[in-house]
C-alpha positions as CSV (number, residue, x, y, z in Angstrom):
1,V,-2.3,12.2,-1.5
2,S,-3.2,10.5,-4.8
3,P,-0.7,8.0,-6.2
4,E,-1.7,9.1,-9.7
5,N,-0.8,12.7,-8.9
6,V,2.5,11.7,-7.5
7,A,3.2,9.6,-10.5
8,N,2.3,12.4,-12.9
9,M,4.6,14.8,-11.0
10,L,7.5,12.4,-11.4
11,G,6.8,11.4,-15.0
12,I,5.9,7.8,-14.0
13,K,3.1,6.0,-15.9
14,I,0.7,3.7,-14.2
15,E,-0.6,1.0,-16.5
16,Y,-3.3,-1.5,-15.6
17,V,-2.8,-4.9,-17.2
18,D,-4.2,-8.4,-16.9
19,F,-1.6,-10.6,-15.1
20,N,-3.9,-13.7,-15.2
21,D,-2.8,-14.1,-11.6
22,K,-4.8,-12.7,-8.6
23,E,-1.7,-13.0,-6.4
24,V,0.3,-10.6,-8.5
25,L,-0.9,-7.1,-7.6
26,G,1.7,-5.3,-9.7
27,K,5.2,-5.2,-11.1
28,V,8.0,-2.7,-11.4
29,A,11.4,-2.9,-13.0
30,L,14.5,-0.8,-12.2
31,C,15.8,-1.2,-15.7
32,D,14.5,-2.5,-19.0
33,I,13.6,-6.2,-18.4
34,K,11.7,-8.6,-20.6
35,D,8.8,-10.3,-18.8
36,K,5.5,-12.0,-19.4
37,I,2.3,-10.2,-18.5
38,G,-0.6,-12.6,-19.0
39,E,0.1,-14.3,-22.3
40,R,2.2,-11.6,-23.9
41,E,6.0,-10.9,-23.8
42,V,6.7,-7.3,-22.9
43,T,9.7,-5.1,-21.9
44,L,9.1,-3.5,-18.5
45,N,10.8,-0.2,-18.0
46,N,11.8,1.9,-15.0
47,Q,9.2,4.7,-15.7
48,T,6.1,2.6,-15.4
49,V,4.2,0.8,-12.5
50,Y,2.3,-2.1,-13.9
51,M,-0.8,-2.8,-11.8
52,N,-3.2,-5.7,-12.0
53,K,-6.4,-4.4,-13.5
54,Q,-8.3,-6.6,-10.9
55,L,-7.4,-3.9,-8.4
56,L,-9.8,-1.5,-10.2
57,K,-12.7,-3.7,-8.9
58,G,-11.6,-3.7,-5.2
59,S,-10.9,-1.2,-2.5
60,S,-9.4,2.1,-3.7
61,G,-7.5,2.2,-0.4
62,H,-5.8,-1.1,-1.1
63,R,-5.1,0.0,-4.7
64,N,-3.6,3.3,-3.6
65,F,-1.2,1.6,-1.2
66,V,0.0,-1.0,-3.7
67,T,0.4,1.7,-6.4
68,M,2.4,3.9,-4.0
69,C,4.6,1.0,-3.1
70,G,5.4,0.5,-6.8
71,I,6.1,4.3,-7.2
72,S,8.3,4.2,-4.0
73,F,10.5,1.5,-5.6
74,L,11.1,3.8,-8.6
75,I,11.6,6.9,-6.4
76,L,14.2,5.2,-4.3
77,N,15.9,3.9,-7.4
78,H,16.0,7.4,-8.9
79,I,17.4,8.9,-5.7
80,N,20.1,6.3,-5.3
81,S,20.5,3.6,-8.0
82,D,23.0,1.7,-5.8
83,F,20.3,1.3,-3.1
84,Y,18.9,-1.9,-4.8
85,G,21.4,-4.7,-5.3
86,E,21.6,-7.4,-8.0
87,K,18.5,-9.2,-6.6
88,Y,16.3,-6.3,-7.7
89,R,18.1,-5.6,-11.0
90,K,18.0,-9.1,-12.6
91,K,14.2,-9.5,-12.6
92,P,11.0,-7.5,-12.2
93,I,9.8,-6.7,-8.6
94,T,6.5,-8.3,-8.0
95,L,4.1,-6.5,-5.7
96,R,2.1,-8.9,-3.5
97,D,0.0,-8.7,-0.4
98,A,2.3,-11.1,1.4
99,P,4.4,-9.6,4.3
100,S,8.1,-9.5,3.7
101,D,11.1,-9.6,6.0
102,D,13.2,-8.0,3.3
103,I,14.6,-4.7,4.7
104,V,14.5,-3.0,1.3
105,E,10.9,-3.8,0.8
106,G,10.3,-2.5,4.3
107,I,11.9,0.8,3.5
108,T,9.9,1.0,0.3
109,S,6.6,0.4,2.2
110,A,7.6,3.0,4.8
111,L,8.1,5.6,2.1
112,A,4.7,4.7,0.6
113,L,3.1,5.2,4.0
114,E,4.9,8.5,4.5
115,I,3.8,9.8,1.1
116,L,0.2,8.7,1.5
117,M,-0.1,9.7,5.2
118,P,2.5,12.4,6.1
119,K,3.4,12.3,9.8
120,E,2.5,16.0,10.4
121,T,-1.0,15.5,9.0
122,V,-1.5,12.3,11.0
123,N,-0.4,14.1,14.1
124,L,-3.0,16.9,13.4
125,V,-5.9,14.6,13.0
126,F,-5.3,11.7,15.4
127,N,-5.3,11.9,19.2
128,P,-4.3,8.4,20.5
129,V,-6.0,9.0,23.9
130,V,-9.4,10.1,22.4
131,D,-9.5,8.5,19.0
132,K,-8.1,4.9,19.3
133,G,-11.5,3.5,20.2
134,N,-13.6,5.6,17.8
135,V,-14.4,3.4,14.8
136,I,-16.3,6.3,13.0
137,K,-13.3,8.6,13.2
138,F,-11.0,5.8,12.2
139,N,-13.0,5.1,9.1
140,A,-13.1,8.8,8.3
141,M,-9.4,9.1,8.6
142,A,-8.8,6.0,6.3
143,D,-11.2,7.7,3.8
144,M,-9.4,11.0,4.1
145,F,-6.0,9.5,3.4
146,G,-7.4,7.2,0.7
147,V,-6.2,3.9,2.4
148,T,-7.8,0.9,4.0
149,K,-8.3,0.9,7.8
150,E,-5.6,-1.8,8.1
151,I,-3.0,0.3,6.3
152,L,-3.9,3.3,8.5
153,A,-3.5,1.1,11.5
154,I,-0.1,0.0,10.3
155,R,1.0,3.6,9.9
156,L,-0.3,4.6,13.4
157,Q,1.5,1.6,14.9
158,K,4.8,2.5,13.1
159,M,4.3,6.0,14.5
160,G,3.8,4.6,18.1
161,K,0.3,6.0,18.3
162,L,-1.6,2.7,18.3
163,T,-0.7,-0.7,19.8
164,E,-3.4,-2.7,18.1
165,Y,-6.4,-2.0,16.0
166,Q,-9.5,-3.8,17.2
167,F,-11.7,-2.8,14.3
168,C,-9.7,-4.6,11.5
169,G,-12.1,-6.4,9.2
170,Y,-15.2,-4.4,10.1
171,E,-16.5,-2.0,7.5
172,N,-18.8,-0.1,9.8
173,L,-20.0,0.2,13.4
174,L,-23.0,-2.1,12.8
175,Q,-20.7,-5.0,11.7
176,L,-18.5,-4.4,14.8
177,L,-21.5,-4.4,17.1
178,M,-22.9,-7.6,15.6
179,A,-19.5,-9.3,16.0
180,M,-19.3,-8.1,19.6
181,K,-22.8,-9.4,20.3
182,N,-21.9,-12.8,19.0
183,Y,-18.5,-12.9,20.8
184,H,-18.3,-15.1,23.9
185,C,-15.4,-15.1,26.3
186,K,-13.7,-18.5,26.6
187,A,-12.7,-18.0,30.2
């Protein structure tokens, strides 16, 4: 599922801007709010996901997930504007890579995962007994869903299909094999 297609269907704009800060991946606002993007003062609105243009240079899977998180904030706000409290209405919501203990952000991330990787489709293509050790299939699934392997692993863990993902950080089978060759047990 393409975040751009979801945004178009919902009348949400995705705008790539220079935040002058690599830590800020994006911003959304639940109402009109004045904010600074880079050096300029702007009014953020609740119909636009503002994404750091640096994401265009990186992994499309990472960009897709961050974008869908921004879209998910706007979807949930549209469904129930009381869902977000004052904390989210007084200032823009900044999208970052840092994990959060915030329950609302957790629900928003869960919605993003469900939109990008619907449970029914995951169930059709992933067999935990056969596939959990298959790095080639795992990479293919991440590509199919348009996400990173780490985000796919999170989705599978949340669905109870995977307890851990031993291939995180390895782009291909050769990297994994080289890492395994250089690994020495400390027993």
